[in-house]
N, C-alpha and C positions, 0 to 999 in steps of 0.2 A: 637364843638357841633356835635352830631350824627345826620347827615341829612338823614340817611336811615330810621329813624323811626319818627313817629309823636310825637309832644310834646304839647298835649292839656292842657288848663288851665281851672280850675273850678272857676266859679264866682257866686256871689249872683245875682239873677234876681228878677224882680218885684214880681213874684208869687212863688218863690222857688229858685232852683239852676239850673245852666246851665253850659255847657262847650263849648269852641270853640278852634279851632286849626289854626295855620298859613296857613295850606293847604286849608282852606276854609270850612272844615268840622265843624259841630256844632250840638249840641242837638237841639231839636225842638224849634223854635223861635217864634211861633205863640202866646204864652201865654195861649193857651188852655190846654196844657199839662204842669204840673209843677212837677219837680223832687225833691225828698228829697236830702239832701247832699250825702247820701250814694249811691243813684241811679245815681246821676251825676258823682261821682267818679268812680263807676264801669263802667259806659258807657264810660267815658274818658279813663280809663285803657284799655278797649276793643279796642278803637280806636287806642291807642298808640301801641298796640301789632301788628298792621298791618304795612307792609313796605310802605314807602312813594313812590309815583310814580317817 
């Protein structure tokens, strides 16, 4: 596995879609903001493009 990059996973949330990563990063978890599937995927891909610490 490539540990230099993040590997977020998109999942179905109660009010839409969310993503989270093993580094602890994640989309908004408050439930106030809901993402469409496309928005969650794009946000997760942006996170994946950054180098892991």
